[in-house]
Structure formats: C-alpha cells, structure tokens
KOLBATI-439465 format. One line per field, with one value per residue (C-alpha): residue in one letter; residue number from 1; x, y, z. Coordinates in Angstrom, 1 decimal, always signed. Each point is the difference from the previous one (the first is absolute). Layout:
BEGIN
rest	c(a;...)
nr	c(NUM;...)
east	c(X;...)
north	c(Y;...)
up	c(Z;...)
//
This chain:
BEGIN
rest	c(l;c;d;m;a;l;l;g;i;a;q;s;l;i;c;f;s;f;p;t;l;a;s;r;i;p;l;t;r;v;k;s;m;r;q;n;l;r;e;k;n;k;l;k;d;y;l;e;r;r;t;r;a;a;r;p;a;l;t;g;p;s;r;p;l;q;v;i;y;f;g;n;i;s;i;g;m;p;p;q;d;f;k;v;v;f;d;t;g;s;t;d;l;w;v;p;s;i;y;c;y;s;p;a;c;a;s;h;n;v;f;d;p;h;q;s;s;t;c;r;i;s;k;q;a;i;h;l;e;y;g;s;g;d;m;t;g;f;l;a;y;d;t;v;r;i;g;g;l;t;v;l;g;q;a;f;g;l;s;l;q;e;s;g;t;f;m;k;y;a;v;f;d;g;i;l;g;l;a;y;p;s;l;g;i;r;r;t;i;p;v;f;d;n;l;w;i;q;n;l;i;p;q;e;l;f;a;f;y;l;s;r;k;e;k;e;g;s;v;v;m;f;g;g;v;n;h;s;y;y;s;g;d;l;n;w;v;p;v;t;r;p;l;y;w;e;i;s;m;d;n;i;s;m;n;g;e;v;i;a;c;d;g;g;c;q;a;i;i;d;t;g;t;s;l;l;i;g;p;s;h;a;v;l;d;i;q;k;i;i;g;a;n;r;t;r;n;g;e;y;q;i;s;c;n;a;s;n;t;l;p;d;i;v;f;t;i;n;g;i;d;y;p;v;p;a;s;a;y;i;q;q;d;v;q;g;t;c;f;s;s;f;d;k;t;r;g;s;m;f;f;p;d;l;w;i;l;g;d;v;f;l;r;l;y;f;t;v;f;d;r;a;n;d;r;i;g;l;a;p;a;v)
nr	c(1;2;3;4;5;6;7;8;9;10;11;12;13;14;15;16;17;18;19;20;21;22;23;24;25;26;27;28;29;30;31;32;33;34;35;36;37;38;39;40;41;42;43;44;45;46;47;48;49;50;51;52;53;54;55;56;57;58;59;60;61;62;63;64;65;66;67;68;69;70;71;72;73;74;75;76;77;78;79;80;81;82;83;84;85;86;87;88;89;90;91;92;93;94;95;96;97;98;99;100;101;102;103;104;105;106;107;108;109;110;111;112;113;114;115;116;117;118;119;120;121;122;123;124;125;126;127;128;129;130;131;132;133;134;135;136;137;138;139;140;141;142;143;144;145;146;147;148;149;150;151;152;153;154;155;156;157;158;159;160;161;162;163;164;165;166;167;168;169;170;171;172;173;174;175;176;177;178;179;180;181;182;183;184;185;186;187;188;189;190;191;192;193;194;195;196;197;198;199;200;201;202;203;204;205;206;207;208;209;210;211;212;213;214;215;216;217;218;219;220;221;222;223;224;225;226;227;228;229;230;231;232;233;234;235;236;237;238;239;240;241;242;243;244;245;246;247;248;249;250;251;252;253;254;255;256;257;258;259;260;261;262;263;264;265;266;267;268;269;270;271;272;273;274;275;276;277;278;279;280;281;282;283;284;285;286;287;288;289;290;291;292;293;294;295;296;297;298;299;300;301;302;303;304;305;306;307;308;309;310;311;312;313;314;315;316;317;318;319;320;321;322;323;324;325;326;327;328;329;330;331;332;333;334;335;336;337;338;339;340;341;342;343;344;345;346;347;348;349;350;351;352;353;354;355;356;357;358;359;360;361;362;363;364;365;366;367;368;369;370;371;372;373;374;375;376;377;378;379;380;381;382)
east	c(-46.1;+3.3;-1.3;-3.4;+1.7;+2.0;-2.9;-1.5;+2.6;+0.3;-3.9;+0.7;+2.7;-2.0;-2.6;+2.4;+2.0;+3.6;+1.2;+3.1;+3.6;+0.8;-0.7;+2.4;-1.0;+2.4;+0.1;+1.4;+1.6;-0.6;+0.4;-2.1;-3.1;+1.6;+3.4;-2.7;-2.0;+2.9;+1.3;-3.4;-0.1;-3.0;+1.3;-1.1;-3.5;+0.1;+1.5;-2.9;-2.7;+1.4;-0.2;-3.6;-0.7;+1.1;-1.8;-3.0;+0.9;-2.2;+1.6;+3.7;+2.8;+0.7;+2.2;+1.3;+0.3;+3.3;+0.6;+3.5;-0.8;-2.8;-1.0;-2.5;-3.5;-2.5;-4.0;-2.7;-0.3;+1.7;+2.5;+0.3;+3.5;+0.6;+3.0;-0.7;+1.6;+0.5;-1.0;+0.0;-1.4;-3.3;-2.1;-2.2;+0.7;-1.1;+0.8;-1.3;-3.2;-1.3;-2.4;+2.6;-0.3;+3.2;+3.0;+2.0;-2.0;+0.8;+4.0;-0.6;-1.5;-3.7;-1.9;-3.1;-2.9;-1.6;+3.4;-0.2;-2.1;+0.7;-0.8;-2.9;-0.6;-1.6;-2.0;+2.1;+1.8;+3.3;+2.4;+3.5;+2.1;+3.9;+2.2;+1.0;-3.4;-3.1;-2.4;-3.8;-1.4;-2.0;+0.8;+0.1;+1.1;+2.3;+2.8;+3.3;+3.4;+3.2;+3.0;-1.3;-2.7;-3.5;-2.6;-3.7;-2.6;+2.4;-1.7;+1.5;-0.7;-0.6;+0.8;-2.4;+2.0;+3.7;+1.0;+3.3;+3.2;+1.4;-2.5;+0.5;+3.8;+0.2;+2.0;-2.4;-3.7;-1.9;+0.9;+0.0;+0.0;+1.5;-0.9;-2.7;-3.6;-1.2;+1.2;-1.6;-3.2;-2.5;-1.5;+2.7;+2.7;+3.6;+2.2;+2.4;-2.7;-1.3;+3.2;-0.1;-3.7;+0.4;+2.9;+2.2;+3.1;+1.4;+0.7;-2.0;+2.6;+1.8;+3.3;+1.7;+3.7;+0.6;+3.1;+2.0;+1.7;-1.3;-3.2;-0.7;+0.6;-2.9;-2.7;-3.1;-0.2;-3.2;-0.3;+3.4;+3.5;+3.3;+3.0;+2.4;-1.3;+1.0;+2.8;-0.1;-3.3;-3.1;-1.0;-3.7;-2.3;-3.3;-2.8;-1.4;-3.4;-1.0;-1.3;+3.4;+3.0;+0.7;+2.5;+1.7;+3.2;+2.4;+1.8;+1.9;+3.4;+3.4;+3.3;-1.3;-2.5;-3.9;-0.9;-3.9;-2.4;+1.3;-1.7;-1.4;-2.6;-1.7;+1.2;-1.8;+2.2;-1.2;+1.0;-2.1;+2.2;+3.3;+1.0;+0.5;-2.8;-0.9;-1.6;+0.4;+2.1;+2.2;+1.0;+0.6;+2.6;+1.7;+0.2;+1.6;+2.2;+1.4;+0.1;-2.8;-1.8;-3.4;-0.7;-2.8;-1.5;-0.1;+2.8;+3.1;+3.1;+3.5;+3.6;+0.9;+3.2;-1.7;-1.1;+3.8;+0.4;-3.2;-0.3;-2.6;-3.5;-1.3;-3.5;-0.1;-2.8;-0.8;+3.4;+2.0;+1.7;-0.5;+2.3;-1.0;+3.4;+0.1;+0.2;-3.3;-1.8;+1.6;-1.6;+1.7;-2.2;+1.3;+0.9;+2.6;-2.0;-0.6;-3.1;-0.7;-1.8;-2.1;-3.2;-2.7;-3.6;-3.0;-1.0;-3.6;-1.0;+0.2;+3.5;+1.8;+3.5;-0.1;+2.6;+0.1;+3.1;-0.3;+2.5;+3.3;-0.5;-1.2;+2.7;+2.5;-2.0;-1.8;-3.8;-2.2;-3.7;-1.4;-3.7;-0.1;+1.9;-0.7;+3.5;+2.5;+3.6;+3.0;+3.5;+2.8;-0.5;+2.7)
north	c(-0.4;+0.1;-2.9;+1.7;+3.2;-1.7;-1.9;+3.5;+1.4;-3.0;+0.3;+3.8;-1.1;-2.4;+2.6;+2.8;-0.3;+1.0;+0.9;-2.3;+1.1;+0.8;-2.6;-0.8;-1.8;-1.6;+1.0;-1.7;+1.5;-1.5;+1.1;+3.4;-0.3;+2.0;-2.5;-3.2;+1.3;+1.0;-3.7;-1.4;+2.4;+1.6;+3.2;+2.3;-1.2;+0.7;+3.8;+0.5;-0.9;+2.2;+3.0;-0.8;-0.8;+3.1;+0.9;+2.7;+3.6;-0.2;-3.0;+1.1;-0.9;-2.9;-2.4;-2.8;-3.1;-1.7;-1.2;-2.1;-0.6;-2.2;-1.4;-2.7;+0.4;-2.2;+0.2;-1.6;-3.2;-2.2;+2.2;+0.2;+1.4;+2.9;+1.6;+3.8;+3.5;+2.1;+3.2;+3.4;+1.3;-1.4;-0.6;-3.4;-3.4;-2.7;-3.3;-2.3;-2.2;-3.4;+1.8;+1.9;-1.4;+2.0;-1.6;+2.0;-1.8;-3.6;+0.4;+1.7;-1.0;+0.5;+0.8;-2.5;+1.8;-3.4;-1.5;+2.9;-0.5;+4.2;+1.3;+2.4;+0.7;+3.4;+0.8;+2.9;+0.2;+1.6;+0.9;+1.1;+1.3;+0.2;+1.5;-3.4;-1.9;-0.2;-2.4;-0.5;-1.6;+0.1;+1.1;-2.7;-0.2;-2.3;-0.6;+1.1;-0.9;+2.0;-1.7;-0.1;+2.4;-1.0;+2.6;-1.0;+0.9;+1.6;+0.7;-0.9;-0.5;-3.3;-0.1;-1.3;+1.7;+1.1;+1.6;+0.7;-1.9;+1.2;-1.7;-3.4;+0.1;+1.2;-2.0;+1.3;-0.9;+3.3;+3.6;+1.2;+3.8;+2.5;+3.2;+2.5;-1.5;+3.3;-2.2;-3.2;-1.4;+2.0;-1.2;-2.3;-0.1;-0.9;-2.4;+2.5;+1.7;-2.9;-1.0;+3.3;+0.1;-3.6;+0.6;-2.5;+2.9;+2.3;+2.9;+0.9;-0.4;-2.3;-0.2;-1.5;-1.5;-1.2;-2.1;+1.2;-3.3;-3.1;-1.8;-0.2;+2.6;+2.8;+0.7;+2.1;+0.6;+1.1;+2.1;+0.7;+0.9;-2.1;+2.1;-2.5;+0.5;+3.3;+2.5;+3.5;+1.9;-0.3;+3.4;+0.5;+1.2;+1.1;-1.7;+2.9;-2.0;-2.8;-2.5;-1.5;+0.5;+3.3;+2.5;+3.1;-0.4;+3.4;-1.3;-2.8;+0.9;-1.2;+1.5;+2.7;+0.9;-0.4;-2.4;-0.3;+0.8;+3.5;+2.3;-2.9;-2.8;-2.8;-3.6;-3.3;-2.4;-3.3;-3.6;-1.4;+1.6;-1.2;+2.8;+3.8;+1.6;+3.6;+2.5;-0.9;+3.1;-0.4;-3.5;+0.4;+2.6;-2.1;-3.0;+2.6;+1.2;-3.6;-1.2;-2.7;-0.8;-1.2;-3.5;-1.6;-1.1;+3.5;-0.8;+2.3;-1.8;+1.2;-1.0;-2.2;+1.9;+3.3;-1.6;+0.8;+3.1;+2.2;+1.9;+0.2;+1.2;+1.7;+0.2;+2.8;-0.3;+2.6;+1.4;-3.4;-1.6;-3.5;-1.2;-2.9;-1.3;-1.5;-3.4;+0.2;+2.2;-2.5;-3.7;-2.9;-3.0;-3.5;+0.3;+2.8;+2.7;+3.4;+2.0;+3.6;-0.4;+3.2;-0.4;+2.9;-0.4;+2.0;+2.5;+1.7;+3.6;-0.7;-1.6;+1.7;-0.2;-3.3;-2.0;-3.7;-1.2;-3.6;-3.0;+1.4;+3.1;-1.9;-2.7;+2.9;+1.3;-1.4;+1.5;+0.2;+1.3;+1.5;+0.1;+1.3;+3.5;-0.1;-0.2;-2.2;-0.4;-0.9;-1.1;-1.8;-3.8;-2.2)
up	c(+100.3;-2.2;-2.6;-0.2;-1.0;-2.6;-1.3;-0.3;-1.9;-2.4;-1.0;-0.7;-2.4;-1.6;-0.7;-0.9;-3.4;+0.0;-3.3;-0.9;-1.3;-3.1;-2.7;-3.1;-2.9;-2.3;-3.7;-2.9;-3.1;-3.3;-3.6;-0.5;-2.0;-3.3;+0.0;+0.5;-2.9;-2.3;+0.2;-0.9;-3.1;+1.6;+0.8;-2.9;+0.5;+3.4;-0.4;-2.7;+2.2;+2.7;-2.3;-0.9;+3.5;+1.7;+3.0;-0.5;+1.3;+3.0;+1.5;-0.6;-1.8;-1.9;+2.3;-1.5;+2.5;-0.6;+3.5;+0.7;+4.0;+1.2;+3.5;+1.2;+2.0;+0.5;-0.3;+1.9;+2.4;-0.7;-1.5;-3.9;-1.1;-2.5;-1.2;+0.0;-1.1;+3.0;-1.9;+1.2;-3.2;+0.7;+2.8;-0.4;+0.8;-2.7;-1.4;-2.5;+0.3;-1.1;-1.9;-2.1;-3.8;-1.0;-1.2;+2.8;+2.4;-1.1;+1.0;+3.5;+3.3;+0.2;+3.0;+0.7;+2.3;+0.5;+1.7;+2.7;+2.7;+0.9;-3.4;-0.5;-3.7;-0.8;-3.0;-0.9;-3.2;-0.6;-2.8;+0.8;-3.0;-0.2;-2.6;-1.5;+0.7;+1.9;+2.2;+0.1;+3.1;+3.0;+3.7;+2.6;+3.9;+1.8;+2.3;-1.1;+1.4;-1.1;+1.9;+3.5;-0.2;-0.6;-1.0;+0.7;-2.6;-2.5;-3.3;-3.0;-4.0;-1.7;-3.9;-2.2;-3.1;-0.3;-3.3;-1.5;-0.6;+3.1;+2.3;-1.9;+0.2;+3.7;+2.5;+2.6;+0.7;+1.2;+1.4;+3.5;+0.1;+2.4;-1.4;+1.9;+0.1;-2.1;-2.9;+0.9;-0.4;+1.7;+3.4;+0.6;+2.5;-1.7;+1.5;+1.6;+1.7;+1.5;+1.2;+2.1;+0.9;+1.2;+2.4;-1.9;-0.3;+2.6;-2.7;-2.9;-2.4;-2.3;-1.8;-3.1;-0.4;-3.3;-0.9;-2.7;-1.1;+2.2;-0.6;+3.3;+2.8;-0.7;+2.5;+0.5;+3.9;+1.4;+3.2;+0.4;-1.2;-0.1;+0.0;-1.2;-3.7;-0.1;+0.8;+1.5;+0.8;-1.8;-2.0;+0.5;-3.2;+0.5;-2.1;-2.3;-0.7;+1.5;-2.4;-1.3;+1.8;-1.6;+1.1;-1.7;-1.8;-0.6;-3.0;-2.1;-0.8;-1.5;+0.6;+1.7;-2.7;+0.1;-2.6;+1.1;+2.4;-0.3;+2.6;+2.0;-0.8;+1.9;+0.2;+1.1;+2.1;-1.5;+0.9;-2.7;-2.8;-0.9;-1.9;+0.0;-1.7;-1.1;-2.4;-3.7;-0.8;+2.9;-0.2;-3.7;+0.7;+2.7;-2.4;-2.3;+2.7;+0.8;-3.6;+0.1;-3.4;-0.7;-1.1;-1.6;+3.0;+1.1;+2.6;+0.4;-0.5;+1.1;-0.1;+2.9;+0.5;+0.8;+3.6;+0.6;-1.5;+0.5;+2.8;+2.7;-0.5;+3.4;+1.0;+2.4;+2.5;+3.1;-0.7;+0.3;-3.2;-0.4;-2.8;-2.2;-1.8;-3.6;+1.5;+1.1;-2.6;-2.8;+0.1;-1.5;-1.2;-0.2;-3.3;+1.0;-1.9;+2.0;+0.5;+1.4;+3.4;-1.0;-1.5;-0.9;+0.9;-1.3;+3.0;+0.1;+0.7;+3.6;-0.1;-2.9;+1.5;+2.2;+0.6;+1.3;+1.9;+0.0;+1.1;-1.8;+2.5;+3.0;-0.1;+0.6;+2.7;+2.8;+0.3;+3.0;-0.7;+2.7;+0.1;+3.5;-1.1;-3.6;-0.9;-1.7;+1.6;-2.5;+1.0;-2.0;+0.1;+1.2)
//
C-alpha cells in the first residue's frame, strides 16, 4: 500500500513542473564598441550614422547600443551557439541567419533553420532599429537555452540585413532584450516572459552584477537575487512607464550643487549602453564643468589626471544618493588617452529630458529588475 502511494506521488510529480532555482548566466567583459571602433579608425563614421539614424519620436529616444558585456545562449535542436547582449533597453531576441547578405553577418555565427528539427519559420517580416544600427529579417520559433533554462517555442528574429559599422564590428552575434513586452514585436512573447510562463524561474525578476575590472565575474541572474554581490539593503524605485525600465530621478549634482535634471527627470536603466547619456544641453554643461573638450571625432577628451581630482557626480533617485566617482565617469583607452563617459542624445517630444544610465552606473550598483512589482532595486556592488 505504501509503495502504491509513493508511486502515485511520483506520477504526480512527473505531471507537475516545479520552477527551478534562480539561474546565473556568466557574462564576459570586452572592449566597448566605441573603443573598438576608435582603434579601427571607424568611430567618426559610426557617430555620424548614429546622429542621422536617431529613432523617430514615436519609438523613443536614440539609444546607442555600446555594449561591453555579453553572454552565451543556444537555439534549436541540435543547439546552435550565439553570443548575445542581455539588453534591458530592448525587448526582442534576434540573431543573424544563413540568409543574411550583409558584411556584418560574414564575421558572426549565423543560425541555419534547416539544421534544427524544432524550428518553425514564420512569414512575418520584422525591422528593429537601434541608435547605432538596425536589422531587417523575419520571425521564427524554436527552443532557446540560457544556461540551464530551456524555453520552448520562443519567438526570435533572424536577420537578412544588418546595417551600420556598429553591427559589422560588434563582438557579439545578436541581442536578447529584457525590456517590457510593450516595446517588442507585436503578438510575440519575449524570452523573460516565457521563462516565467513556462514555470522555469521561481521569482518574476532578474538581476545584473557587472564586474568593474575583471574580464570574467559578471553575471545576469534569472529568478532570484544573490546577496553576495552587493552590500547593505536594496533600495526600491518604482517603474514610471512599463516600456523601458524607466524611473524618476530627482536630480544630478556635484559638490551639493545641482548641475542637471533640476526639478526631476526620467531615466532608463540600460545594460545595453556603456555610457551616461542625457539631453544635449545638460551633457554639454557637464562636459564644460569637468573640463572635457570636443575632438574631431565628436568625443569629449579630458586630462587623465582629472580622475584623481574631480569630485563625484551624484545621481539622486527616490531620495537616495548614488555617487559616481571621476574614476568611473572618465575612461582611459589603450593609448592612454582619457575621455568623458557622458554622451548626449537627441530626445523626442515624448522624452524631452530623458537620461540613460548605462554600464558606467551599473558597475557601481547591483541592479534588480522586478517585473512582478514593476520596480528596480539598487544597492552598492561589492
């Protein structure tokens, strides 16, 4: 009788899917896209294209994707491997396809639908724009593996064309977006939503720890938070618009004096951007305050000694100060030249004073993206 009862329990367990523990995906740090293009003497062309290709007003601000962290996923059966950006500033997953005829695809891993027994191709055409390039392709569905997580029937894009210097010289193959579904391709379910719907993660949240120095050590966590990556308590900030991971920011100050975002503004927390990006007038004021001068490439160069003498720039969010030291907002390239980590972007009538807080900020602060409660948690990274 006891054996029969145990058998019944076992059969019940087989039929019911329990969520797994939180999953950690290693991220690799590489040169930023800007530094990569600078070394190849392609930066000026990239910056000019980015200015011309700013997003239309209805789709939001021009958001240059300048990633320096990527992780590995696989798609299909048998699996085909890809390096992707885990990007909180976009929603869709896409990788290059064997049908892509752009030069960018020749130097990256490409997906072959014919080699996957589980792939289903859609007739739906797609076009995705970024501030630094775009892709045109079509929609497909297949199994996607992220670490130990297996998502069935995931919608993803396959590129036919990838434009821009950015795509050609990118160290990654594609992008895995983690923003809200409302920003993604219509009538598709994004990867993170499927992780939750398919009962693969115990909590409806994910988190990022970005290493400050080491090539390895950075992680994205799905379904839970590892407290060893931060100190103190998480400070929670409500999402103001469930599109990007957008929050309200009180102000930006230096030495107790407000230098930008006076009276409050909106900010996007964006793992796909390496810099601190804001409205043109505000960023130009900050460049002047810190003594950065514009180069012919359109970047802002600054004395490397300034990283030891300039004060912190403080981002105040929900009443909490988040200082960013000069050693973080000044970057040094391999030639020993230093540049400001602030950059300006063209906003829109719907995003007039929007800031984008990229990896310069995220390396300092462990960040939790809580979809269940529409909020972001911030705490000093260890």
